[in-house]
C-alpha positions in Angstrom: -22.1 -19.7 22.7 -22.6 -21.9 25.8 -21.6 -25.5 25.9 -25.3 -26.7 25.9 -26.1 -24.6 22.9 -23.0 -26.0 21.1 -24.2 -29.5 21.9 -27.7 -28.8 20.7 -26.3 -27.2 17.5 -24.1 -30.3 17.0 -27.1 -32.6 17.2 -29.0 -30.4 14.8 -26.2 -30.5 12.3 -25.7 -34.3 12.6 -29.5 -34.8 12.3 -29.4 -33.2 8.8 -27.8 -36.4 7.5 -28.8 -39.1 9.9 -27.7 -42.1 7.8 -24.3 -40.7 7.2 -23.9 -40.0 10.9 -24.9 -43.5 11.7 -22.4 -45.0 9.3 -19.8 -42.8 10.8 -20.7 -43.9 14.3 -20.7 -47.6 13.4 -17.0 -48.1 13.8 -17.1 -46.6 17.3 -20.2 -48.7 18.2 -18.5 -51.9 17.1 -15.3 -51.0 18.8 -16.8 -50.1 22.2 -19.1 -53.0 22.1 -16.2 -55.4 21.3 -14.0 -53.9 24.0 -16.8 -54.4 26.6 -17.6 -57.9 25.5 -13.9 -59.0 25.5 -13.4 -57.3 28.9 -16.4 -59.0 30.4 -15.4 -62.4 29.1 -11.9 -61.9 30.4 -13.2 -60.7 33.8 -15.6 -63.6 33.9 -12.9 -66.1 33.2 -10.8 -64.6 35.9 -13.7 -64.8 38.4 -14.5 -68.3 37.4 -10.9 -69.5 37.8 -10.6 -67.7 41.1 -13.7 -69.4 42.3 -12.3 -72.8 41.2 -9.0 -72.2 42.9 -10.9 -71.3 46.0 -12.8 -74.6 45.6 -9.5 -76.5 45.6 -9.6 -76.4 49.4 -8.9 -74.3 52.4 -5.3 -73.1 53.0 -4.2 -75.6 50.3 -0.5 -76.4 49.8 0.7 -78.8 47.1 4.0 -80.6 47.2 5.0 -81.9 43.8 8.1 -83.6 42.2 10.4 -80.9 40.8 11.5 -81.1 37.2 14.7 -83.1 36.8 17.8 -82.2 35.1 18.9 -84.7 32.5 22.3 -83.4 31.2 21.3 -80.3 29.3 17.7 -81.1 29.1 15.1 -80.4 31.8 12.5 -83.0 32.1 8.8 -82.2 32.9 7.9 -82.7 36.6 5.2 -85.2 35.7 7.9 -87.6 34.5 10.0 -87.3 37.6 9.3 -89.5 40.6 10.6 -88.4 43.9 7.7 -88.4 46.4 6.6 -91.3 48.5 3.9 -92.0 51.0 6.5 -91.7 53.8 7.0 -88.1 52.9 3.4 -87.3 53.7 3.5 -89.2 56.9 6.6 -87.2 58.0 4.9 -83.9 57.2 1.9 -84.7 59.3 4.1 -85.9 62.2 6.8 -83.1 62.2 5.1 -80.0 61.0 3.0 -78.3 63.7 1.5 -75.7 61.3 0.1 -78.5 59.1 -3.5 -79.7 59.9 -4.3 -82.3 57.1 -2.1 -84.3 54.8 -3.0 -86.6 51.9 -0.9 -88.5 49.4 -2.2 -88.3 45.9 -1.9 -91.1 43.4 -3.7 -90.4 40.1 -4.5 -93.0 37.4 -6.8 -93.0 34.4 -8.9 -96.2 34.6 -11.7 -98.0 32.8 -14.8 -98.6 34.9 -17.5 -101.2 34.4 -20.8 -101.9 36.0 -23.2 -104.4 34.4 -23.1 -103.6 30.7 -21.9 -100.0 31.2 -18.4 -98.8 30.6 -16.8 -95.4 31.4 -13.3 -94.0 31.4 -12.5 -91.9 34.5 -9.8 -90.6 36.8 -9.1 -92.7 39.9 -7.3 -91.0 42.8 -5.7 -92.7 45.8 -6.0 -90.5 48.8 -6.1 -90.6 52.6 -9.1 -89.8 54.9 -7.9 -86.1 55.1 -8.4 -85.5 51.4 -12.1 -84.5 51.6 -11.3 -82.0 54.4 -8.4 -80.5 52.5 -10.4 -80.0 49.3 -13.6 -78.9 51.0 -15.5 -81.8 49.5 -18.6 -83.4 51.2 -20.5 -86.6 50.7 -24.0 -86.6 49.3 -24.7 -90.1 50.4 -22.8 -92.9 52.2 -19.6 -92.8 54.2 -15.9 -92.2 53.6 -13.3 -95.0 53.9 -11.8 -95.6 57.4 -8.2 -95.8 58.6 -8.7 -99.6 58.7 -9.6 -99.4 55.0 -6.3 -97.6 54.3 -4.3 -100.0 56.3 -5.7 -103.1 54.7 -5.8 -101.6 51.1 -9.6 -102.2 51.1 -11.3 -102.4 47.7 -13.8 -99.6 48.5 -14.4 -96.3 46.8 -16.4 -93.0 46.6 -17.6 -91.8 43.2 -18.6 -88.4 41.7 -21.9 -87.6 40.1 -20.6 -88.0 36.5 -19.3 -91.4 37.2 -22.6 -92.4 38.8 -24.6 -91.1 35.8 -22.3 -93.1 33.4 -22.5 -96.4 35.2 -25.9 -96.4 36.8 -29.5 -95.6 35.8 -31.2 -92.5 37.2 -33.1 -94.1 40.2 -30.8 -97.1 40.8 -29.4 -97.7 44.2 -25.7 -97.1 44.1 -24.3 -97.6 47.6 -23.1 -101.1 48.2 -22.8 -101.9 44.5 -19.5 -103.3 43.1 -17.9 -101.7 40.1 -14.9 -103.0 38.3 -11.8 -100.8 38.0 -10.1 -102.6 35.1 -10.5 -106.2 36.4 -10.5 -105.4 40.1 -13.8 -105.1 42.0 -14.4 -102.0 44.2 -17.4 -101.5 46.4 -19.1 -98.1 46.2 -19.5 -96.7 49.8 -20.1 -93.1 49.1 -21.4 -90.5 46.6 -19.4 -87.2 46.4 -21.5 -84.0 46.5 -21.5 -82.4 43.1 -19.0 -79.6 42.4 -19.4 -79.0 38.7 -16.8 -77.8 36.1 -13.7 -76.0 37.2 -12.6 -72.8 35.7 -10.0 -74.8 33.7 -12.9 -76.7 32.0 -12.4 -80.0 34.0 -15.3 -82.0 35.3 -14.7 -82.2 39.0 -17.4 -84.9 39.3 -15.7 -87.3 37.0 -13.8 -88.9 39.7 -13.3 -92.0 41.8 -11.6 -91.8 45.2 -10.1 -94.8 47.0 -7.6 -95.4 49.8 -4.1 -94.5 48.4 -2.9 -97.9 49.6 -5.5 -99.7 47.4 -4.6 -97.6 44.3 -0.8 -98.0 45.0 -1.0 -101.8 45.6 -3.8 -102.9 43.2 -3.8 -100.3 40.4 -0.5 -98.6 39.7 1.9 -101.0 41.4 4.4 -98.0 42.0 5.9 -96.9 45.3 5.9 -93.3 44.1 3.0 -90.8 44.4 2.3 -87.8 42.2 1.6 -85.1 44.8 1.1 -84.5 48.5 -1.9 -82.3 49.4 -1.5 -80.4 52.6 -3.8 -78.0 54.5 -2.4 -75.4 56.9 -4.0 -74.8 60.4 -5.5 -71.5 59.2 -4.9 -68.7 56.7 -2.2 -67.1 58.8 -0.3 -70.4 59.1 0.2 -71.0 55.4 3.7 -69.4 55.1 4.8 -71.0 58.4 3.6 -74.4 57.0 5.4 -73.9 53.8 8.7 -73.3 55.7 8.2 -76.3 57.8 7.3 -78.5 54.9 10.4 -77.4 53.0 12.7 -78.1 56.0 11.1 -81.5 56.5 11.2 -82.5 52.8 14.9 -81.7 52.7 15.4 -83.9 55.7 13.4 -86.7 54.1 15.3 -86.5 50.8 18.7 -85.8 52.4 19.2 -82.6 50.5 22.0 -80.5 52.0 23.8 -77.3 51.2 23.2 -75.8 47.8 21.9 -79.0 46.2 18.8 -78.5 44.1 15.5 -79.5 45.6 13.8 -82.5 43.9 10.4 -81.2 45.0 8.4 -78.0 44.6 5.9 -76.4 46.9 2.9 -74.3 45.6 0.2 -72.5 47.6 -3.3 -71.6 46.7 -2.4 -68.0 46.6 0.5 -68.6 44.2 -1.9 -70.6 41.8 -4.5 -67.8 42.0 -1.9 -65.1 41.2 -0.5 -67.1 38.3 -4.0 -67.7 36.9 -4.9 -64.0 37.4 -1.7 -63.0 35.6 -2.5 -65.2 32.6 -6.2 -64.2 32.3 -5.1 -60.5 32.7 -2.8 -60.8 29.7 -5.4 -62.6 27.6 -8.0 -60.0 28.5 -5.7 -57.2 27.5 -4.8 -58.9 24.3 -8.4 -59.5 23.4 -9.4 -55.9 24.3 -6.4 -54.5 22.3 -7.5 -56.4 19.2 -11.1 -55.1 19.7 -9.8 -51.5 20.2 -8.5 -51.6 16.5 -12.2 -50.9 15.6 -12.0 -47.7 17.7 -9.1 -46.6 15.7 -11.0 -47.3 12.5 -14.0 -45.4 13.9 -11.9 -42.5 14.8 -10.5 -42.3 11.3 -14.1 -42.4 10.0 -15.0 -39.4 12.2 -12.0 -37.4 10.9 -13.1 -38.3 7.3 -16.7 -37.2 7.8 -15.7 -34.0 9.6 -13.4 -33.1 6.7 -16.3 -33.6 4.3 -18.6 -31.6 6.6 -16.1 -28.7 6.6 -15.9 -28.8 2.8 -19.7 -28.8 2.5 -20.1 -26.0 5.0 -17.3 -23.7 3.8 -19.7 -20.8 2.8 -21.5 -21.2 6.1 -18.3 -20.9 8.0 -17.2 -17.9 5.8 -20.5 -16.2 6.6 -20.1 -16.8 10.4 -16.5 -15.5 10.3 -17.6 -12.4 8.3 -20.4 -11.5 10.8 -18.1 -11.6 13.8 -17.6 -15.3 14.8 -14.1 -16.0 16.1 -11.8 -18.8 15.0 -12.3 -20.2 18.5 -16.1 -20.3 18.0 -15.7 -22.3 14.8 -13.1 -24.6 16.4 -15.3 -25.2 19.4 -18.5 -25.9 17.3 -16.9 -28.5 15.0 -14.9 -30.1 17.8 -18.0 -30.5 19.9 -19.7 -32.1 16.8 -16.9 -34.6 16.6 -17.0 -35.4 20.4 -20.9 -35.6 20.3 -20.7 -38.0 17.4 -18.2 -40.2 19.2 -19.8 -40.1 22.6 -23.2 -40.9 21.1 -21.7 -43.9 19.3 -20.1 -44.8 22.6 -23.5 -44.9 24.3 -24.9 -47.3 21.7 -21.6 -49.3 21.8 -22.0 -49.8 25.6 -25.6 -50.9 25.2 -24.6 -53.3 22.4 -21.6 -54.6 24.4 -23.7 -55.2 27.6 -26.4 -56.9 25.5 -24.0 -59.2 23.6 -22.2 -60.1 26.9 -25.5 -60.9 28.6 -26.5 -63.1 25.6 -23.2 -64.9 25.7 -23.7 -65.6 29.4 -27.2 -66.8 28.9 -26.9 -68.9 25.7 -23.2 -70.0 25.5 -22.8 -70.5 29.3 -19.6 -68.5 29.7 -19.4 -66.4 32.8 -19.2 -62.7 32.0 -18.5 -59.8 34.5 -19.4 -56.2 33.4 -17.8 -53.6 35.7 -18.8 -49.9 35.8 -15.2 -49.0 35.4 -15.2 -50.6 31.9 -18.2 -48.5 30.9 -16.7 -45.3 32.2 -13.4 -46.1 30.4 -15.4 -46.6 27.2 -16.9 -43.1 27.5 -13.5 -41.5 28.3 -12.0 -43.2 25.3 -14.8 -42.1 23.0 -14.4 -38.5 24.2 -10.7 -38.6 23.6 -11.2 -40.2 20.2 -13.8 -37.5 19.2 -11.5 -34.7 20.4 -8.3 -36.2 18.8 -9.7 -37.1 15.4 -12.0 -34.0 15.3 -9.2 -31.6 16.0 -7.6 -31.4 12.6 -10.9 -30.8 10.7 -12.0 -28.2 13.2 -8.7 -26.5 13.2 -8.8 -26.4 9.4 -12.2 -24.9 9.5 -11.2 -22.3 12.1 -8.2 -21.2 9.9 -10.3 -20.5 6.8 -10.0 -17.1 5.3 -13.5 -15.5 5.4 -13.2 -13.9 1.9 -12.1 -17.2 0.2 -14.7 -19.1 2.1 -17.5 -16.8 0.9 -16.3 -17.2 -2.7 -16.3 -21.0 -2.4 -18.8 -22.7 -4.7 
């Protein structure tokens, strides 16, 4: 009997008890759908994070304080202060592969304008910061070198801060907001960037000259980070080497002494994020795949029942000349057809649910053809694996005993 005839016979056999066949397929449908949904969410998260990291800026390199050793304990890097503005100035002066440099001083602040209050993040940066981060102004101007030198009380604000402090059509440029008790004049509105892949609102921000934040807000001589941009993509590794050498000179680190700073590139951040999302995606898909195992057991169970119900039919076929291979092939094809059919519905269900999640929940989902192909391959394997034992049992029946079966 040809393969197409076997498939047709399998559908006819399954069609005799449609509801039972549907219940058997349900586990596979749920399993395949769940795997596709989990994969699409994971791939979507990976794409979103990659996009956000790309949005950090061009050829970005970040210099941060290294975690400090305190006897046997190792302190978190955020609690360790080693970087100063002078470090950034030295990098810009002595590192040929570096194009832009900006100190970064971050502080949570309370903002006030008229009767409106808002909590936000204030960042003290240099004129190069916008270029490093690939940020643009929607309105107004950035602060000048003179503003940095004089610790001028000027700032640029993001859309979220604007919406919190001002009414919809209110003129913002030139207005004075209070950062704590200190007045800052708004000279620019930053072009909207939206949420990052890490769930952070990139528009909830106030940018001011780093000298203004250092002298008027934090009162500390230390900075949190130094943002650096290499000349181009091909200069990133060279820039990292130059930065490391210069930072060692600045901090007088010699020999095998441990660095009190760390250097991270955009590529390293992306690789770390990709690794994390990959593990999470695999974990979610593995949990969802348990449904496939349950569905496979269901297929084995229903095929065993089918063999029992059709014992006399199998005995008649064997008696009139059918071989054990014919019986094995027919029942194995039935199991595979049952599993693959369930897989088709599972793929449709998974794509539909992923699309709904993207539309109504707002999560980015990415459905790849490889995931759908993988689902069909897995369904075929499940059908063949769990259908083998019942089919083998049927093929090994004794024709005489099968004809006597009541």
